[in-house]
N, C-alpha and C positions, 0 to 999 in steps of 0.2 A: 308606347314603344316604338322605337325607330324603324321606319321601313328600310329595308335592305334589298340589295340587287343580287341576280344570280351569280355574277362575277365575283361577289364577295365571298362566295363559298366555293369557288373553283379549286379543285384539288387535282393534281396530276402525279401519278405514281408510275415510274418507268423502272423496268426490270428485264432481266434476261430469263429465258426459259432453260432450266438445268436438267440434266438427265433425271434426277430423282423425281422431277415434277411432271414426267411425261408417261403416257400409256404405251401399250405394246406397239402402236403405230407411231411412236415417237412425236406425239402431239401432246400439247400441254392439258393435262386432266382437266375436266369441266369443273371439278370440286376446287381445284386450286384457282382457276380463273373466278369463281364465285367468290372465294375467300378474299381475293385481291379486290374485287369490286366491293365487297362488303366493307373492307378497310377504307377504301377511298370515299365510299358514300357516309361512312361514319364521321370522317373528317369533316366533309362538307356539312353535314348536318350539325355538327359541334360548331364550325365556323358560322353557320348562319344563327344558330340559337343561342351560343355561348353557354350551353347547358350539357349536362350529361345527356346522352342520347342512345336509344336502343333501337335494334331492328325490329320493326313490326310485321312486315311482310316483304317477300320478293315478288313483286307483282307481275314482272315479265322478264324472261331471260331470252335472247335469240344467240344461239351458237351458230352464227352463219358461215364462219371460215375457221378451219382448223389452224391452230397456231403451233408450227413446227419448233422442234428443239433448236435452241441457239437463237430463236427470234428475240428481238427487242420489242417488248410489249408496253404500251403506255394505256394506263386506265385514266380517263377524265371523267370526273364527276361534279355536277353542282345541283343545288336546290333548283327545281323548276316551278314548284309551287309550295306555300305554306298555307296550311289550314289553321285550326285553333291550336292543336298541340302537335300536330303532325306535319311532316315535311315529305314531299315526293322528290326523290333524288333520281336525276336521269344519269345514266352512265354510258359513255362511248368507249369503245375498246380499239385500239389502234395497233397494227404490226408495222414495223419498220422494214423496208427492203434492204437487204444486207449490202447490195452493190450500189444501188442509187440513193438510198436514205429516204425514199419517198415513203409516205405514210398511207396505209389502206386500213379503212374502217373494217374489223373483223366481226365485231359483236357489239351488242348493246344490253342494256337491262334497265329497269325501273324498280327501285326500292323504296319502301316507306319507312321512315324512322319516326320516333316520338321523343320529344324532350321530357326528361323527368327530374325531379327534385332528388335530394339525397336519400329520401325514403322510397323512391321508385314510382312516386305519384306523377302523372302527366301534368305538365305545366304550359302555359301559352308560349308561342313563339312569335317573333315579329313576321309581319307580313312581306311579300316580296314584290318587287316591280319589275317586270321583265324589260329588257331594253332593245335586244336585237330581236329580227324578224324570227329566227328560230327559237329564242327564248320566249316570245309571244305566243308561238304555235304550240310549244311544249306546256306552256301555262295553261292555255285554253283547254288542251287535251287532257290535262290532269284532273280537272273538274269533271269531265266526262267520264274518265277512268274511275274516280271516286264514286260517282253516283252509280255506275255499273256495278261496283263492288258492293255498295250498301244495298242495291236491289237484289243482287244474287245472295247477299247475306241475310235477306229478309228484314233489314234494318231501314229500308226506305220502300215505300210504296212506288211502284212503276210511274203512276201518273204524277208523282211528286218530282221525278227526275227529268226537270225541264231541258237541261242541257242535251240529255239523250234524246228526248222527243224531238228537240230541234234537228237532229240529223234525219229524222224520218219524215218531217213534214215539209 
């Protein structure tokens, strides 16, 4: 299976926040943002694996900055690490200043997708080779996040989580 790069899966979705997508404070509903992030991550997973992909988990979401009505929102996602059949997708959410056009990071999230065949059974995905410093950092951190998740789920013994142990030694 051919190795791929995070940039191969880069997905950028840009849209405006409309009145029907806002809460009583006139900010984008969190659920609406989650849906936008899920769509972008799904495309990234599909671009990486070239297979049908399903959301396995939403590992982390940070709603750091409210996104007001009328804002131009850009959701950028790409695969940060591929495992056997799963892929971690890192998502950055940007809002554009209406006057200057400058972009500010508003939110981020980490989703996990699994590639499946036509019957819904998991199938292997290509490995990924990070290129930039940020991609390398996210790649390394993905293994720690996966090990922590497995330990918490009781699927890995803590003493086997070598990447996690390295943080504390």
